[in-house]
N, C-alpha and C positions, 0 to 999 in steps of 0.2 A: 503493500500499500504506499502510495506515494505522499510525503510528509507537505502539508500546504503551509504557506504564509497566512497571517492573520487575514490579510487582503484577499487573497485567492479563496480562503473559506467564506468571507463575507459575499464575493461575486457568486460563488457557487450555490450558497443558500438563497440569494436573490433570485437567481435562475429556478431553483426548484420551486420557491414559494410562488412566483408568477407564472410558472406553468401550470399551477392549480388554481391560484386565486382568481387570476385575470386570464384565461386561456385566449379570450379574444384578441387580446395585445402579445400574444407569445407565438414565436420567438422573440427575442428583444433586439432593438438596435443599441448600440454602444451608449448613445445618448438616454435612453429609456432605461437601460442597466445602471448607470451612473446615478440616476434619479432613485431607481430602487434600492441600490446600496446607500445612499444618503439620507432614507428616510429619517424622520425624527421619532415616529412611532414604530414600535415593533423591532427595535434595533438596540442592541447592547453589546458592546458601546456604541454611541452615535459617530459616525465617522463622516469626514468630508474629503472623498476623493475625487480626483479629476480624472477626464478622459483617457490621458496618457497612464495613469496608474491602473486604471481598469482594462486597458488594452494589453499592459504587461502581465496583469493576473491570468486575463483571458488566454495570452500566449501559454502561460504556465499550466493551466487547465487542460487546455488542449493536448500539450506534450503528456500530461499525465493520464489522458484518456477519459477526462471527466467532462468535458465541454467540446462543443464543435461548431463551426460555422455553417450557416443555411444560406444557400445562395438560390437564385432564381424565384419562381412563384410571381413573376411580374413585378418584383421590387429590385431597384438598383442599388437599395441601401443594403450594406452587410449586416446580417442578424446573427445572433447566438443562442445556443440551445445547451441545456445540460444532458449528459448521458450517464448520469449518476445510477439510474435505475440499473442499466446494463453493466456498468463497472463494478457495482456492489450487490447486484442481483438482489434489488429491492422491489417492491410492489408499492402502490399508493400510499397506504397509512405508514410503511416504514419509511417511505421518501419524506413524507410530511414531518415525523418525528426527527428525523435527521436534519432536515432543512431548518427547523426551530430551533435546533442546537447550535447550528452554523450561526443562525442569526441573532440569538439573544443569549448565549451563554449557558451555564449550568442551571436547570430547571428541576423543579419537582414532576413526578408523573401526573399531579394533578393540573399542575400549570400547563403542561405540555398538552393535555387533553383539551382542556379549555382554550387554549391559543389555536388548535388545530382546526377549530371550527370553520374559519374562513377557506379553507383549502379542502378539506375532506373530512367524512365523519369518522371518528373513532368512537366506537359504541360504548366503551366504559374503560375505567381505570385499570381492570385486569386485561384487558386487550392491549392498552398501551405499555402496561409493566411487562406483558409477556414479550412483546416486541424488543423492549429495551434490553430485558434479561438477555434474549437472543442475540442480540448485538454485542453484548458483553462477553458471550461465551463462543464467539466466533474464534477462528484460529488466529485472525488478525482483528483483535476487538476494535468496534467502530465507537464504543462509548464506554464509561467507567462511572461507577456508582460511587459518590463522594461521601465521606462519613458526616454524619449531623454535626453542624457547627455550633458554637455556643449561641443559644437562645433561639435556636431554629428547631422546629418541631418534627420535619421530614428531612430525608435524605433528597440529595440533588444528583441528576444526571449530566454528564459532561462528554462532549465528544472528543475523539481523540485522532482527528484528521490532521491536527497541527502538531502531532507528536505525542510521545508518552507523558503521562502525568502521575506523580506520586500522590496518592489520595492521602495519605497521613501527614503531608507537609504541605498541600494546598489549602489556601485559606480564601474563601469567597469573600468577596468585597461586600460592603455594608448593602443589605437588600435595599433596592430602589423603592421608594413609594409610587404606587401606581397614580399617576396625576390625570388620566385620561380613562373614562369608562369604555366597556368594550364597544358599545354602540358608536362612540365618537371616534374610535380607532376604525371601525368599519368605515364610517363616512370618509375618514382621512384617507384610507386605502381606495376609496372610489374616486376620490379627487386625485390622488397621485396616479391612479391608473389612466383618468382621462387626460391628465397632462402628459402622461408618456405617449398617449396616443396621437395627441397634438404635436409633440416632438417628432413622432415617426412621420406624420404627415407632412410636416416642414422639412424633414431630411428627403422625403420623396420630391418634394417640390424643388427642393434645392439641386438634388441629383438629375432632375429633367434638364438642366440647363448645363450639366457637365460635359 
């Protein structure tokens, strides 16, 4: 399994998320992907990546076999898609959980189930837990369960695509307070998707003069 940089992990997570949350606007142009990576909602940490940085990350993901270019289809603008399902042999719910961990850092099983709602239905905590345990028991584990931290009631899961983690020495940052309710986050996601579509239309318009 190829070790990813933090930026490559963010780009891959954004591709996975948008493939399910906004399929009408997927695959993504680089401009749309920059917007997805830099969202203020549903991201931890929040990043400010530019186009050149995202392009370098895409090159790395393509070499690793986790992403690829999409050409043709009547568009002269280059687009990108993930191939994580094939690379890791994952189905829909499994992809969702991996994508959430790439985008939002260590999370409890309950947080992952709740946050999966905009992408696909995970019917129970038991289903999510089963998937996560199976990830951790692979020959090359995709996730690890972190021990409970002081003041926390539940354990959290962390992805391992950026390299191995020593669970005993890892310390979570102070838990962020939720500033935006779920319904507000959904509205923000919709607006961001509409903005990405407008950017894509502009890219096509600009390319028609190239």
